[in-house]
N, C-alpha and C positions, 0 to 999 in steps of 0.2 A: 401779439399775445397768441394769436390763433395759430400763426406759424410754428411757435415755440411748443404749443400743446400738440400740434400734429407731429412734430419731431419726437416729441416724447413718447407719444402713442405708438408711432413706428419703432422706436427704440424698445418700447416694452413688448412690442409684438415679436420683434426679433429675438429678444432676451427669452420670451415664452417659447418661440420655436426652437432655440438652442437648448433649452431646458428639456423640452420634449424629445429633442434628438438625442440628448444625452441619457435621458430615461430609457428611451427605447434601446440604446446600445449598451445599457447597464448589464452586467453580467454578475450572477452569483455562482459561487462555487457549489456545485452538487456533489462532487466526489474529489478526493485526493488522497495520493499515497506516496510515501518514499521507500516502502517496503522496509521499515525501520526494523521491525521484529521477525520477519519472514516475508512470504509471499502474498500476504493479505487476500487469500481466496483466489489469486491467479493460479491457472494451471501451467505447469512446465511439462513439455513434451519434446522427446529427442527422436528425430527420424532416423538419424544414424546411431549406432550403439557405442562407436569409438571416439566421441567428441566430447567437447567440454560443454556441459549443460549451463543453463542460466543459474546463477547463484546470487543471493542477496548478500550485499557488502557491509551492512550495518547502517548506522544512524544517518550517515551523511553521504554516502555513495551509492545509494539505490541498489540496482541490479547489474550483473555483468554476465556476458557470454564471450565465447572466442573459439578460435581454431587452435590446433596444436601442430605446428610445423606442417607436414605433409598430409595431414589427416583431414578428410572432406566433413564438412559441418553443415548440419540444418538443425538449428535449435529454435523452438517456439516457447513463447510465454504468453498465455491467452488470459484476457481480463474477466472479471465477473460480468454479469448481463446487466445491461443499461436499458431504461425505458426512454426513448426518444418519440414518442408517439403524440406528444401534446401539441406539436407544430412550432414550439420554441425554437430559436436559434441555439445550437449547442457548438462548443469550441473545446478541442483538446489541446493541452499545452503540457510540454515536457521539455527536459533537458537531455542532451545526449554528448557524449565524448569518446575518444578512441585513444588507444595507446599502442606503442611498439613500432608502427611503421606509417611513414607519411602517405604513401600511396595506399588506397583501401586495399587491404588483404582480406577483406571480407565484406558482404553487403548486408546492411540492416535495412528492412523495410517495416513499415507500420500499416496494416490492413485490418479489414473489418469483415464480419459475417453476421448473418440475421438468422441463421439456421444451426446452430452450435448443437451437436447431439453427444459431445463427449470425446470427440478426436478430431485433430486438424484435417486428416484425410477425408473425413465425411462431411465436412463443411464447405460452402461455397464462399470463397473469399474475394473480396473487392478492394480494389486500390484507393488510396486517398490522395494519390498523384503528389506525394511529398517526398523530396529527395533528402533522405537523411543520412546518406553515405559519405558524400564527397564534401569538400571545402572545410575539413576540419583540421586543426593543428594536432601535433603529436603530444600525448601525455594529458594527465588529468590536472596538472598544475595547481594543486590545492584547490580546485574548483573553478579556476580561470579557463581551464580548457574546455569547459561545457558550453554549448550552444543551445539556446532556447528555440524551440519550434511551436508554432501555433497554426491550428488548422480547423476551419469550420467543417461541420458534419453534415453531410447531405442526408443521412439516414433518417427515416421516420418510423423506424421499427420499435416495437416495444421489446424485442430480443436482440438487441445489438451488443456485440463483444469486440473487443480490439485484440490485436495480437502483435507482438514484436517477434519478427522472423529473421534470424541471423543465418547466413549461408556462406559457405566458401567451398571452392572445389580443389582439392589438393590432389586430384588424381586425373589421368588421361581417361580417353574412352576405354580402354581396355583394363581399367581398375588398377593400374600400376602408379607409383608416385611419379609425377612429372615436374622436374626441377625447373621447367621453364615457366611454371605458373605463377603469376603475381602473387597469389595467396600462399605460396610455399613458404612466406614468412609467417611468423607468429603474430597473432593480432586480436586485441581485445577491445570490446565496446561496452559502454556503461550507459544506463537510463536512469534517470532519478526525477523526482518532482513531478509526477504525472497527476494532471488534475483535468476535470472536465467542468466547464462552467455553462450556464443557462441563460437566457434572457427572460425565461418565464419565472413565475413564482413557483415555489415547491411546497405543497401543503403538507407532505409527509415524506421524509427522507428514508430510502430504502438502507438495508444493511448490505456490506458493511458500511458505517459512517464513522468519518472522521471530521472534526471541526478544524478546517484549513486556517481560519484567521490570518488570511493573506494580507489584508490592507486594513482590516478593521474586525470587529467581533461578528461581522455579517448578521445572519438572522437570529442570533442570541439576544435574549431580552435582559436588560439590566434594571434592576429594581433596588432602589435605596430608600429604606424606611426612616432613618435618623438624619443622617448629615449627607446630603446629596453632593456637597463639594468633594467628598471622598467616596467613590463607588468603583465598580469593576470597569476597567479601562483596557482598551487595546495598547498592547507594546509590539514593537517589531520583533520578528522572529517567530511569528505564530503564537504569541504569548497573551494571556490576560492576567493582569495584575490588580491588587487591592492594598490600599494602604490604610491604616486606621486612623492617621492623623492625630493620634493621641485622644481619640474619641471613642465613645462607646457606639459601634457600628452594628446595622442589621442589614445585611445587603446580599442580594441574590443574583446569581447569573444562571439564566434559564435557558434550556436548549430548544431547538425547534421540535415539532413532533417527528418522532422517529418510528418507524414500523418495525416492531420487535415480534412479529408472528413468523411462523413458519417452521421453528423448533423450539424446544423447550428452554434450553439453557443459553444464556447470553453472558458475554464478558464486557465488563466496562471497565476501561482502563484510562489513565492519564499520569503525567508527571506533575509534581508540586514541590514548593520549597519556600522557605523563609529567608529573608536577607540576611539577618545577624542574630536574632534571638526568638524565642517563641513567646509572643504575648497575644497571640491568636490562633484559630484553627478553622478548617473548613469541613463541612459535613456535605454528604451526597444524599439526595433524595430522589424519589421519582413520583410521578403523578399520573393518573389515568383520566382525570377530568379538569386538567387546567385548560381555561378557556380565555386566557389573556390577562387575567387578574390573579397575582401570587396569592393574595391572601384569601380568596375565595376558593382555591384549590385544596384538595386533600393531598397532603405530602407525606409519602411512606418513606421511613428512613432506611438506607441502604448501609451506609457506615457513617457514623457520628464522631467528629473530631478524629478524621482519618489518618492525619500525619502523626506518627508515634512521638511522643515526648522525647525520646531518646535520639530521634534524627538530627543530624547535624545541619548546619546552615551554609548558604551560599547558593548561587544560580547557575554554576557550571553544571554541564550535562551530568557528569558523574557524581554531583552533590544533590541532585534533586532526588526526590521520594518517587519510587516507582509504584504507584497504586494500581491494583488489579483486583477486580471482584466478579466471581461467577456465581450467577444466581438463575432461579427458574423464572422466566418471564416470557410469555407467550400471549402477546397483546398486540392489536392492530395500530395502536396509537398511544405512544410513551413520551412523556417530558420528562427531562432530568433537571434538577435544579442543584446547584452549588451554593451553599450557604455560608457566608463568612461572618464570624463573630468573634471579637476580642474577649478575653477573659482575665480574671485576676484585676491588677492594679493597671488598666488599660491607659490611664493617663500619665503614666512614669515616662513613656518614651514611644516613639513612632516605629512601627515595623512594616514590612511590605511582605506580602504573599503572591506567588505567581503560580500559574498553571499553564500546562500546554499538552498537545497531543491527546485531546480527549477523543476516545474511541468506543465504539459499541460495534460488536460483531457476534456472529454465532460462536459458541464454544464447542470445540472438539476436544474430547479428553486426551485423544492420542493424536496431537496435531502433527502432522508431516512436516511442517515448517521447523518444528524445534526437534524432530527425532530423525529425520531422514539423513543418512550419510551423503554428504555433500559431494558431488561429482561422481558417484557410483555408477559404473556401467559394466555390462558383460559382452564380451565378444570373442570369437566371431559368432554370429547369431543368424543362421543356423550353426551348431558346433557338431563336430564328429567324435573327437575324443578329449580334447582339453578345452576348458571354458575359463577364459582369462577375466578377471574382475579387477577394477580399479578402485584406488582409494582405501583399500582395506588390506590388512594382514594380519595373521594369527587371530583371524575372527572365526565365528562360529557360522557355518552355512548349512541350511537345510532345504532340501529339494522335495517338492510335492508335485504329484500328479494332479490332473484338472478335477479329480474327484476329492481332493483335499487330503489324500493320505501321504504320510511322510515316507519317503522312499530312501532317502540318504541324508546323513548328518556327518559333517566332516569339519576339521579345522582348516581353514585356507592358509596355504603355505606357498610363498613367493607369488602371491596374487594368481594362483591357478586352482582349478578344481577338476578331477578327473572324471568325466562323465561317460567314458567309453562303454561301461557296462549297463547303461541305460538303454532301453528299448526306443527306437524311432517314435517320436511324438512331441507333444508339447508340455512344458513343465514351468512350474513356478518356483524361483529361489528366492529365499529370504536369509539376508546376512545381517548378523548382529555384531557390533563391535562396541565395547563399553556401553555406554547409554544410547547408542544410536543404532538405527535399523533401516534397511533398504529392502524393497520387494520388487522383482520384476519377473517378466516372462522370457522364457528362451526356447528354442526348438532343437531338438536332437535328431540328426539326420544319418 
């Protein structure tokens, strides 16, 4: 009997140690983006003016950069700032793919800095020792061509930023096209599903915030006041779902604390939908005094019954309702609550409601993500007489000096602007085509 008891004690000790080990290794997603609706506060910078800049590809393909035949490329996209100073273990995860050529025609690096001041040239960049150029098949293959990369982060700085840097050298040392270069061939790369995980606890999440819901509802709190058998539940694909079970429900899905200070206006957005009919709705609230008990907090309504009754049904991406609300909110600690409640004859039949892509970010009225002309470039820079512009035609161009005075206004024809009559100096050009705009600097020599 003593032997059996001792074996059990040893087994329990081993199980305890394993549990502690798993707990120590557990990671919480502290940031994620797939650049669905824009660049999500990432900064795009082109070192060369005649290349293909980073572009966001939509809801499933992330971001893309590339070279154009014999053109030299150096394209950067730099992340927002992250605080890695609490001593936790941090890990970055992302997917990457390439198209067009089996041998790398360009090079993609991921690097980081702790002294960003607004431009890639002024920052000191450090390598992550991660080869993300070689070993890839050609093509996106509907997502199967992507390779997932995972890398632990050594930085302990409160001001850490990451950058994806794409380079290719289509010219020889004399600045002329060199057809012997491997990267003379066209090449494109894509990155998607970028996330950062931490082994530590997160007391308050910084902006921009995205609910990743990768494997579960993570640090969101589920509260069910009536029928706990039917409550907010995780569903694959980064989704939370709720079903009424033909019962009168009163259920909450409560966010972690989010830091919403630093600017006045914030934008809250997510996607929502019903399965087959509307027997319920969801409302969005926020609280400044939530301390772990839903009913003890003061909940301020943002939008009640937010899905329009005229909206259709189904969970395909194009059938979901895109909710977005901009509000004045400058508070250091904000908790959001999504409240589910059926209405009408809730007992007649069962319905399901889903939400995904919950985001909170600072709102900029003239978002460059939405209004910038994709792929806009000017070259040569410096220019002598003709300034070439890309991706626009029959657009309006305005040229200003550095004092803000309008010097020239023309309609772009054949993607060229005559600047021969401008004095030598630095200028700002603004081009508007339809509802898109692009602004950049150039030098007249």
